[in-house]
C-alpha positions as CSV (number, residue, x, y, z in Angstrom):
1,M,-5.6,-11.2,18.4
2,K,-7.8,-8.0,17.4
3,N,-7.5,-8.9,13.4
4,Y,-10.4,-11.5,12.1
5,Q,-9.8,-14.3,10.2
6,D,-12.1,-15.4,7.5
7,E,-12.7,-17.4,4.5
8,L,-12.9,-14.5,1.4
9,V,-14.7,-15.1,-1.9
10,I,-13.3,-14.3,-4.7
11,K,-15.3,-11.7,-7.1
12,S,-12.8,-10.6,-10.1
13,I,-9.4,-10.7,-10.6
14,T,-8.7,-8.2,-13.3
15,N,-5.2,-7.4,-15.1
16,I,-4.2,-3.7,-15.0
17,A,-1.3,-3.5,-16.0
18,K,1.9,-5.8,-16.8
19,D,2.0,-8.2,-14.0
20,V,-0.2,-6.6,-12.0
21,Y,-3.6,-7.8,-11.4
22,E,-6.6,-6.2,-9.0
23,M,-8.3,-8.6,-6.9
24,V,-11.7,-8.1,-5.1
25,L,-12.4,-10.1,-2.1
26,V,-15.9,-10.5,-0.4
27,G,-16.8,-11.7,3.0
28,P,-18.4,-10.7,6.4
29,G,-14.6,-10.2,7.8
30,V,-14.1,-7.2,6.1
31,K,-15.8,-5.2,8.1
32,Y,-12.7,-5.7,10.9
33,I,-10.7,-3.4,8.3
34,S,-10.5,-0.3,10.6
35,A,-8.0,2.2,8.7
36,P,-6.7,2.8,5.0
37,G,-3.1,1.5,4.8
38,Q,-4.0,-1.8,7.3
39,F,-3.3,-5.3,5.0
40,I,-4.2,-8.8,4.7
41,N,-2.3,-11.9,4.7
42,M,-3.5,-14.5,2.7
43,K,-3.3,-18.2,3.0
44,I,-2.6,-18.7,-1.0
45,N,-3.2,-22.6,-1.1
46,N,-4.9,-25.5,1.1
47,S,-1.3,-27.5,0.8
48,L,2.3,-26.6,2.2
49,Q,3.0,-25.0,-1.0
50,P,3.8,-21.8,-0.7
51,Y,4.1,-22.2,3.0
52,L,4.2,-18.8,4.5
53,R,1.2,-16.5,3.9
54,R,1.2,-13.4,1.5
55,P,0.7,-10.0,3.0
56,M,-1.2,-8.1,0.4
57,S,-1.8,-4.1,0.9
58,I,-5.9,-3.0,0.5
59,S,-6.4,-0.5,-2.2
60,D,-10.3,0.3,-1.3
61,Y,-13.1,-1.4,1.1
62,D,-16.3,-0.9,2.1
63,D,-17.9,-3.4,4.8
64,N,-18.3,-6.4,3.0
65,S,-15.7,-5.7,-0.1
66,L,-11.5,-5.3,-0.2
67,T,-9.6,-4.5,-3.1
68,T,-6.2,-5.7,-3.4
69,V,-3.6,-5.1,-6.3
70,F,-0.5,-7.5,-6.7
71,K,2.1,-8.2,-9.0
72,V,3.1,-11.8,-10.2
73,V,6.3,-12.1,-9.1
74,G,6.9,-16.1,-8.2
75,Q,5.2,-19.3,-7.3
76,G,2.7,-17.4,-5.0
77,T,1.3,-14.7,-7.1
78,E,1.1,-17.3,-10.3
79,I,-1.1,-19.4,-8.2
80,L,-2.8,-16.0,-7.1
81,K,-3.6,-14.9,-10.5
82,N,-5.3,-18.7,-11.7
83,K,-7.4,-18.6,-8.8
84,E,-11.2,-19.2,-10.3
85,I,-14.0,-16.8,-9.6
86,G,-16.1,-17.7,-6.4
87,S,-13.5,-20.0,-4.9
88,T,-12.1,-18.8,-1.4
89,I,-9.0,-17.5,0.4
90,D,-8.3,-17.8,4.3
91,C,-7.5,-14.5,5.2
92,L,-6.3,-12.5,8.3
93,I,-8.0,-9.3,8.2
94,G,-7.4,-5.2,9.5
95,L,-3.5,-6.5,10.3
96,G,-1.5,-3.6,11.1
97,N,-2.0,0.4,12.1
98,G,-3.2,2.0,8.8
99,F,-2.6,6.2,8.4
100,S,-3.9,8.5,10.1
101,I,-6.6,10.6,8.8
102,Q,-6.1,14.0,9.8
103,D,-8.0,17.3,9.1
104,L,-5.1,19.2,7.0
105,A,-5.4,21.7,4.2
106,S,-3.3,19.8,1.9
107,V,-1.2,17.1,1.4
108,V,0.7,15.0,-1.0
109,L,0.3,11.1,-1.7
110,I,3.0,9.3,-3.0
111,G,3.2,6.0,-4.4
112,G,6.2,4.0,-6.0
113,G,4.8,1.0,-8.2
114,L,2.9,-1.3,-6.0
115,G,3.1,1.1,-3.0
116,T,0.5,3.1,-4.9
117,P,-2.9,0.9,-4.3
118,P,-2.7,1.9,-0.3
119,L,-2.6,5.5,-0.7
120,Y,-6.1,5.1,-2.9
121,K,-8.8,4.9,0.1
122,L,-6.8,7.6,2.3
123,G,-7.0,9.7,-0.8
124,K,-11.1,9.1,-1.2
125,E,-11.5,9.5,2.6
126,L,-9.0,13.0,2.9
127,A,-11.5,14.3,-0.1
128,S,-14.5,13.7,1.3
129,M,-13.3,15.9,4.6
130,G,-12.4,18.8,2.2
131,V,-8.5,18.5,2.3
132,K,-6.7,19.4,-1.0
133,V,-5.3,15.9,-2.4
134,T,-2.5,16.0,-5.0
135,T,-0.6,12.7,-6.0
136,V,2.0,12.2,-7.8
137,L,2.7,8.3,-8.3
138,G,5.9,7.0,-9.7
139,F,6.7,3.8,-11.8
140,A,9.3,2.1,-13.9
141,S,7.5,2.3,-17.1
142,K,4.4,3.1,-19.2
143,E,3.7,-0.6,-19.5
144,D,3.8,-0.5,-15.7
145,V,1.4,2.5,-14.9
146,F,-2.3,1.8,-13.0
147,Y,-5.0,3.4,-11.1
148,V,-4.0,6.9,-12.4
149,D,-7.4,7.5,-13.4
150,K,-8.7,6.1,-9.9
151,F,-6.9,8.6,-8.2
152,K,-7.9,11.7,-10.8
153,E,-11.1,10.7,-9.2
154,F,-10.3,13.3,-6.3
155,S,-7.1,15.2,-7.3
156,K,-4.6,16.3,-9.9
157,V,-2.1,13.7,-10.8
158,Y,1.5,13.7,-11.8
159,I,3.2,10.3,-13.3
160,A,7.2,9.7,-13.1
161,T,8.3,7.2,-14.9
162,N,12.3,6.1,-15.1
163,D,12.7,5.5,-18.6
164,G,10.3,8.8,-19.7
165,T,7.9,6.9,-21.2
166,M,4.5,8.8,-19.5
167,G,5.1,11.8,-17.5
168,Q,8.4,13.2,-16.9
169,K,11.2,11.2,-16.6
170,G,12.8,10.3,-13.5
171,N,11.6,9.9,-9.4
172,V,8.6,10.8,-7.8
173,L,11.1,13.6,-5.7
174,D,12.2,15.1,-9.3
175,V,8.4,15.5,-10.0
176,I,8.0,17.2,-6.5
177,K,10.8,19.9,-7.4
178,H,10.2,20.4,-10.9
179,E,6.4,21.4,-10.5
180,N,7.2,22.9,-7.1
181,I,4.0,21.3,-5.0
182,T,3.8,22.8,-1.5
183,F,1.8,20.5,1.1
184,D,1.2,20.6,4.7
185,Y,1.6,16.5,4.7
186,Y,3.0,13.9,3.2
187,Y,1.6,9.7,3.2
188,T,4.0,7.7,0.6
189,C,4.2,4.0,0.4
190,G,6.7,2.2,-2.5
191,P,10.2,0.8,-2.6
192,E,12.3,1.3,0.6
193,R,15.2,3.5,-0.9
194,M,12.2,5.8,-2.3
195,L,10.7,6.2,1.1
196,D,14.5,6.7,2.9
197,A,14.7,9.4,0.0
198,L,11.6,11.1,0.8
199,V,12.4,11.0,4.9
200,E,15.7,12.8,4.0
201,A,13.7,15.5,2.0
202,Y,11.2,15.8,4.4
203,P,11.7,14.3,7.9
204,D,9.5,16.4,10.2
205,F,5.6,15.9,8.6
206,G,4.7,12.7,6.8
207,E,3.7,8.9,7.4
208,L,5.3,6.1,5.2
209,S,4.1,2.4,4.8
210,F,6.9,0.0,4.5
211,E,6.6,-3.4,2.9
212,A,8.3,-6.3,4.6
213,R,9.0,-10.2,4.5
214,M,6.8,-11.7,7.3
215,G,6.0,-14.7,8.7
216,C,2.4,-14.8,11.0
217,G,1.6,-11.1,10.4
218,F,0.2,-10.6,14.0
219,G,3.8,-10.0,15.7
220,A,4.5,-13.5,17.0
221,C,7.6,-14.1,14.8
222,M,9.0,-10.6,14.9
223,G,10.1,-11.1,11.3
224,C,9.7,-8.0,10.4
225,S,11.4,-6.0,13.3
226,C,13.0,-2.9,12.1
227,K,14.9,0.1,14.0
228,T,13.5,3.1,14.6
229,K,14.2,6.6,16.6
230,T,11.5,6.2,18.8
231,S,11.8,2.3,20.0
232,P,14.8,-0.2,19.4
233,Y,12.6,-2.0,17.1
234,K,9.0,-1.9,15.8
235,R,7.6,-4.7,13.9
236,I,6.2,-3.9,10.6
237,C,3.0,-5.9,11.2
238,V,2.1,-4.6,14.2
239,E,3.5,-1.2,15.1
240,G,3.4,-0.5,11.4
241,P,3.8,-0.9,8.2
242,V,2.7,3.1,8.9
243,L,5.5,4.8,10.9
244,L,6.4,8.4,11.7
245,A,8.8,10.2,9.1
246,K,10.4,11.6,12.5
247,E,11.0,8.0,13.5
248,V,12.2,6.8,10.1
249,I,15.7,5.6,10.4
250,V,17.7,5.8,6.9
251,N,18.5,2.2,5.8
252,G,17.7,1.4,9.3
């Protein structure tokens, strides 16, 4: 198994939007992350409740620390937000394939809600290579918006909210079309309906990161398998979470 297991130490937990928290973890196992878009699988407690680990995206990392962002939606994430600073969490690290880093003229990053964080490190890396980066972020409402200033560090940022309380009213596709945003390639992560809509609009030149319920996180249980055009099934935790647009089956 290429991923690494480590007890990472909680350095900080910060509330950054409604029910959304940013957590910084440190430990030697972080150095096993090899690409933006990979994820970790956390064991929330030492007890059997909650039983399954929780897959969490990585918004940023270096050789000794990583940052993850989560929303409190149930028992596991409620426990997670109340963890003590300095305590440890058992993590499987460097899971999944991650996004490809390509030398392109221009790209657009398209994030939807909790799908926004995995694009941050990717955007930083691309911008450092001289790639023109534009970012489009979609949220339900103003109170859900986060990470705008972070993406402004390296890109022009457009916001869409469903209720129109911030940015343009509508979704990310509405913004791309309204602002006439052009790009050579796109990278995206967010709700499956948003990803399906992007594949239908741009089927040939993009990468999409999918979320899925999973048991193990390293391919043994097959619980996160999905149909693709290039293989009968791919496991989101191993062959994903990033899939090419041209291999995605809409509603597959």
